[in-house]
C-alpha positions as a Python dict, from the first residue, in 0.01 Angstrom:
ca = {
    (1, 'M'): (0, 0, 0),
    (2, 'N'): (219, 67, -301),
    (3, 'R'): (-87, 100, -529),
    (4, 'I'): (-282, 318, -237),
    (5, 'Q'): (31, 517, -241),
    (6, 'K'): (47, 538, -647),
    (7, 'N'): (-312, 642, -671),
    (8, 'E'): (-279, 931, -418),
    (9, 'K'): (17, 1073, -615),
    (10, 'E'): (-170, 994, -947),
    (11, 'N'): (-492, 1211, -783),
    (12, 'D'): (-239, 1490, -637),
    (13, 'Q'): (-94, 1515, -1006),
    (14, 'A'): (-475, 1511, -1149),
    (15, 'G'): (-556, 1809, -876),
    (16, 'E'): (-290, 2028, -967),
    (17, 'L'): (-310, 2020, -1302),
    (18, 'R'): (-703, 2115, -1284),
    (19, 'S'): (-550, 2359, -1068),
    (20, 'R'): (-335, 2497, -1332),
    (21, 'I'): (-597, 2478, -1646),
    (22, 'E'): (-822, 2682, -1410),
    (23, 'R'): (-558, 2922, -1365),
    (24, 'Q'): (-464, 2969, -1744),
    (25, 'R'): (-859, 2990, -1787),
    (26, 'A'): (-878, 3282, -1532),
    (27, 'K'): (-572, 3506, -1655),
    (28, 'S'): (-751, 3441, -2008),
    (29, 'S'): (-1080, 3554, -1901),
    (30, 'L'): (-913, 3891, -1730),
    (31, 'P'): (-878, 4155, -1969),
    (32, 'K'): (-540, 4342, -2067),
    (33, 'R'): (-428, 4653, -1886),
    (34, 'S'): (-461, 4898, -2180),
    (35, 'K'): (-803, 4785, -2200),
    (36, 'V'): (-890, 4852, -1865),
    (37, 'H'): (-726, 5219, -1873),
    (38, 'Q'): (-924, 5285, -2185),
    (39, 'N'): (-1223, 5188, -2025),
    (40, 'K'): (-1137, 5414, -1803),
    (41, 'K'): (-1082, 5699, -1998),
    (42, 'K'): (-1429, 5629, -2164),
    (43, 'K'): (-1613, 5615, -1860),
    (44, 'S'): (-1431, 5974, -1795),
    (45, 'K'): (-1577, 6105, -2052),
    (46, 'T'): (-1926, 5993, -2042),
    (47, 'K'): (-1916, 6148, -1690),
    (48, 'I'): (-1797, 6466, -1817),
    (49, 'K'): (-2034, 6468, -2112),
    (50, 'F'): (-2371, 6390, -1955),
    (51, 'P'): (-2355, 6699, -1696),
    (52, 'M'): (-2240, 6983, -1958),
    (53, 'I'): (-2581, 6853, -2158),
    (54, 'Q'): (-2799, 6843, -1873),
    (55, 'L'): (-2657, 7230, -1786),
    (56, 'L'): (-2733, 7318, -2149),
    (57, 'A'): (-3060, 7182, -2138),
    (58, 'L'): (-3135, 7362, -1847),
    (59, 'F'): (-3036, 7687, -1975),
    (60, 'F'): (-3226, 7625, -2259),
    (61, 'I'): (-3543, 7580, -2059),
    (62, 'L'): (-3492, 7894, -1838),
    (63, 'L'): (-3428, 8097, -2136),
    (64, 'P'): (-3747, 8152, -2226),
    (65, 'I'): (-3876, 8176, -1903),
    (66, 'G'): (-3673, 8472, -1818),
    (67, 'F'): (-3762, 8676, -2146),
    (68, 'Y'): (-4148, 8610, -2045),
    (69, 'T'): (-4124, 8736, -1734),
    (70, 'L'): (-3903, 9039, -1846),
    (71, 'Y'): (-4167, 9124, -2084),
    (72, 'T'): (-4450, 9101, -1835),
    (73, 'Y'): (-4290, 9355, -1543),
    (74, 'L'): (-4215, 9599, -1856),
    (75, 'Q'): (-4590, 9567, -1955),
    (76, 'D'): (-4742, 9590, -1648),
    (77, 'R'): (-4499, 9897, -1524),
    (78, 'P'): (-4660, 10255, -1552),
    (79, 'I'): (-4525, 10519, -1799),
    (80, 'P'): (-4509, 10837, -1661),
    (81, 'N'): (-4655, 11153, -1790),
    (82, 'T'): (-4357, 11433, -1814),
    (83, 'K'): (-4571, 11692, -1986),
    (84, 'S'): (-4783, 11792, -1716),
    (85, 'D'): (-4529, 11775, -1466),
    (86, 'Q'): (-4233, 12000, -1644),
    (87, 'V'): (-4143, 12253, -1908),
    (88, 'V'): (-3900, 12122, -2124),
    (89, 'F'): (-3627, 12419, -2244),
    (90, 'E'): (-3399, 12452, -2547),
    (91, 'D'): (-3072, 12401, -2338),
    (92, 'N'): (-3242, 12080, -2210),
    (93, 'E'): (-3303, 12199, -1863),
    (94, 'S'): (-3634, 12109, -1673),
    (95, 'I'): (-3797, 12300, -1404),
    (96, 'P'): (-4128, 12274, -1247),
    (97, 'T'): (-4432, 12420, -1354),
    (98, 'T'): (-4528, 12579, -1045),
    (99, 'A'): (-4203, 12795, -1048),
    (100, 'T'): (-4274, 13157, -1033),
    (101, 'A'): (-4169, 13457, -1278),
    (102, 'D'): (-3934, 13575, -1059),
    (103, 'D'): (-3748, 13233, -1024),
    (104, 'L'): (-3722, 13225, -1398),
    (105, 'K'): (-3590, 13533, -1426),
    (106, 'E'): (-3358, 13478, -1144),
    (107, 'K'): (-3206, 13141, -1318),
    (108, 'K'): (-3200, 13334, -1638),
    (109, 'S'): (-2977, 13631, -1477),
    (110, 'A'): (-2778, 13399, -1332),
    (111, 'K'): (-2714, 13227, -1664),
    (112, 'A'): (-2654, 13535, -1789),
    (113, 'G'): (-2474, 13675, -1570),
    (114, 'A'): (-2236, 13296, -1539),
    (115, 'E'): (-2229, 13334, -1973),
    (116, 'K'): (-2099, 13730, -1938),
    (117, 'E'): (-1836, 13618, -1671),
    (118, 'K'): (-1768, 13320, -1901),
    (119, 'E'): (-1724, 13576, -2199),
    (120, 'T'): (-1506, 13806, -2010),
    (121, 'A'): (-1261, 13549, -1871),
    (122, 'E'): (-1203, 13409, -2223),
    (123, 'A'): (-1190, 13768, -2391),
    (124, 'K'): (-895, 13845, -2078),
    (125, 'A'): (-726, 13463, -2199),
    (126, 'K'): (-716, 13589, -2500),
    (127, 'A'): (-622, 13963, -2471),
    (128, 'Q'): (-304, 13827, -2194),
    (129, 'Q'): (-220, 13579, -2485),
    (130, 'E'): (-209, 13858, -2753),
    (131, 'A'): (35, 14053, -2549),
    (132, 'E'): (224, 13755, -2428),
    (133, 'A'): (268, 13700, -2804),
    (134, 'K'): (300, 14053, -2873),
    (135, 'A'): (583, 14069, -2613),
    (136, 'K'): (798, 13790, -2735),
    (137, 'A'): (773, 13910, -3105),
    (138, 'Q'): (903, 14261, -2962),
    (139, 'Q'): (1177, 14097, -2799),
    (140, 'E'): (1291, 13874, -3061),
    (141, 'A'): (1287, 14174, -3283),
    (142, 'E'): (1490, 14293, -3016),
    (143, 'E'): (1726, 14024, -2988),
    (144, 'K'): (1724, 14034, -3402),
    (145, 'A'): (1828, 14378, -3415),
    (146, 'K'): (2084, 14371, -3128),
    (147, 'K'): (2261, 14035, -3292),
    (148, 'Q'): (2251, 14248, -3662),
    (149, 'Q'): (2399, 14516, -3474),
    (150, 'E'): (2696, 14329, -3331),
    (151, 'D'): (2754, 14146, -3636),
    (152, 'E'): (2751, 14512, -3818),
    (153, 'A'): (3004, 14635, -3557),
    (154, 'K'): (3217, 14337, -3594),
    (155, 'A'): (3226, 14328, -3947),
    (156, 'K'): (3301, 14698, -3965),
    (157, 'A'): (3606, 14652, -3685),
    (158, 'Q'): (3713, 14354, -3898),
    (159, 'Q'): (3705, 14595, -4205),
    (160, 'E'): (3932, 14828, -4009),
    (161, 'A'): (4149, 14607, -3870),
    (162, 'E'): (4203, 14503, -4223),
    (163, 'E'): (4223, 14819, -4375),
    (164, 'K'): (4489, 14927, -4083),
    (165, 'A'): (4715, 14629, -4145),
    (166, 'K'): (4673, 14659, -4551),
    (167, 'A'): (4772, 15043, -4484),
    (168, 'Q'): (5061, 14929, -4253),
    (169, 'Q'): (5169, 14656, -4503),
    (170, 'E'): (5213, 14975, -4791),
    (171, 'A'): (5358, 15201, -4557),
    (172, 'E'): (5600, 14980, -4448),
    (173, 'A'): (5646, 14830, -4866),
    (174, 'K'): (5705, 15229, -4960),
    (175, 'A'): (5947, 15298, -4657),
    (176, 'K'): (6129, 15012, -4769),
    (177, 'A'): (6108, 15080, -5138),
    (178, 'Q'): (6275, 15427, -5042),
    (179, 'Q'): (6524, 15324, -4805),
    (180, 'E'): (6634, 15078, -5123),
    (181, 'A'): (6614, 15349, -5357),
    (182, 'E'): (6824, 15548, -5110),
    (183, 'E'): (7034, 15251, -5061),
    (184, 'K'): (7065, 15238, -5445),
    (185, 'A'): (7147, 15612, -5528),
    (186, 'N'): (7386, 15617, -5240),
    (187, 'K'): (7594, 15324, -5382),
    (188, 'A'): (7558, 15504, -5713),
    (189, 'A'): (7693, 15845, -5560),
    (190, 'A'): (7941, 15647, -5387),
    (191, 'E'): (8097, 15443, -5707),
    (192, 'K'): (8037, 15822, -5913),
    (193, 'K'): (8297, 15933, -5682),
    (194, 'K'): (8499, 15703, -5657),
    (195, 'A'): (8469, 15704, -6032),
    (196, 'A'): (8580, 16054, -6026),
    (197, 'G'): (8845, 15987, -5805),
    (198, 'K'): (8688, 16233, -5562),
    (199, 'P'): (8742, 16025, -5157),
    (200, 'D'): (8430, 15918, -4958),
    (201, 'E'): (8392, 16176, -4668),
    (202, 'E'): (8224, 15849, -4474),
    (203, 'D'): (8555, 15674, -4443),
    (204, 'Y'): (8765, 15962, -4327),
    (205, 'K'): (8757, 16175, -4012),
    (206, 'V'): (8860, 16525, -4057),
    (207, 'V'): (9044, 16730, -3815),
    (208, 'L'): (9093, 17094, -3849),
    (209, 'H'): (9493, 17216, -3821),
    (210, 'T'): (9577, 17585, -3803),
    (211, 'V'): (9879, 17674, -4008),
    (212, 'Q'): (10179, 17738, -3768),
    (213, 'G'): (10466, 17995, -3886),
    (214, 'E'): (10689, 17839, -4111),
    (215, 'E'): (10491, 17559, -4197),
    (216, 'T'): (10459, 17366, -4471),
    (217, 'L'): (10244, 17081, -4667),
    (218, 'F'): (10507, 16842, -4658),
    (219, 'R'): (10555, 16884, -4266),
    (220, 'I'): (10210, 16868, -4197),
    (221, 'S'): (10140, 16583, -4423),
    (222, 'M'): (10482, 16400, -4229),
    (223, 'N'): (10312, 16475, -3894),
    (224, 'Y'): (9956, 16347, -3946),
    (225, 'Y'): (10069, 16050, -4253),
    (226, 'K'): (10416, 16001, -4196),
    (227, 'S'): (10457, 16022, -4544),
    (228, 'Q'): (10454, 16277, -4830),
    (229, 'E'): (10149, 16129, -4992),
    (230, 'G'): (9902, 16322, -4769),
    (231, 'I'): (10041, 16627, -4901),
    (232, 'A'): (9772, 16553, -5243),
    (233, 'L'): (9504, 16453, -4968),
    (234, 'I'): (9523, 16758, -4824),
    (235, 'R'): (9521, 16976, -5132),
    (236, 'E'): (9198, 16778, -5238),
    (237, 'W'): (9008, 16814, -4927),
    (238, 'N'): (9108, 17173, -4889),
    (239, 'G'): (9083, 17276, -5291),
    (240, 'L'): (9410, 17408, -5285),
    (241, 'N'): (9585, 17398, -5617),
    (242, 'G'): (9959, 17457, -5515),
    (243, 'N'): (10139, 17404, -5200),
    (244, 'E'): (10137, 17755, -5080),
    (245, 'I'): (9988, 17794, -4782),
    (246, 'S'): (9949, 18109, -4486),
    (247, 'K'): (10002, 18095, -4158),
    (248, 'G'): (9675, 18105, -3935),
    (249, 'Q'): (9508, 17914, -4244),
    (250, 'V'): (9266, 17626, -4112),
    (251, 'L'): (9318, 17338, -4292),
    (252, 'K'): (9096, 17014, -4331),
    (253, 'I'): (9306, 16698, -4271),
    (254, 'P'): (9132, 16378, -4346),
    (255, 'I'): (9235, 16064, -4136),
    (256, 'K'): (9127, 15707, -4251),
    (257, 'K'): (8899, 15564, -3989),
}
């Protein structure tokens, strides 16, 4: 019994070994994943290339057939004879030969009228442009003349103002010089008068005195100056040589301010 069990066990182990070997062989026979992907890419490329080749081949087959069909169509098409049906003029205008002379005359007159109207419109537009240019030039000339007049008037007014200011300055300088000269002359005269011993009239207030009976220079001097020093001053102002005075005589009494 033990031998039977042992044989069965060995058989199981052998079967297991065989299964392992078969699995390894199956794994080794399978391709790698990268190789599988590469094969897929190659298949897709070939799938793309083959339809393109087919389309190109079909195009090159149909191209000459199309050219041949077009050529035969153009060869079979009838060519119209325009010389017998139309008359061509210089202005590339074609009219039927069945038209009457009156129709041609009317068309020519209409064409001439249109050309005349066109020329008239162009002449009118040209004249209007010339008139506008002339008016613009005249306006510019007037503005220029006006500006020139304003500039001249402004320059003239400025010159007159400068001359007036200059004349005023000269007059002021002249008056100042004259005043200085007068002051200098008065000062010199006062100094000269002072040097001569004559009193300055501006420093004195003159009072007129009428001599009464029995009045003398001494009494008059005492009345006005409270001293006899005024006798010489009264004599000097009245041009008296001595002390003699007469009743009713009017004397200048200088009183210092």
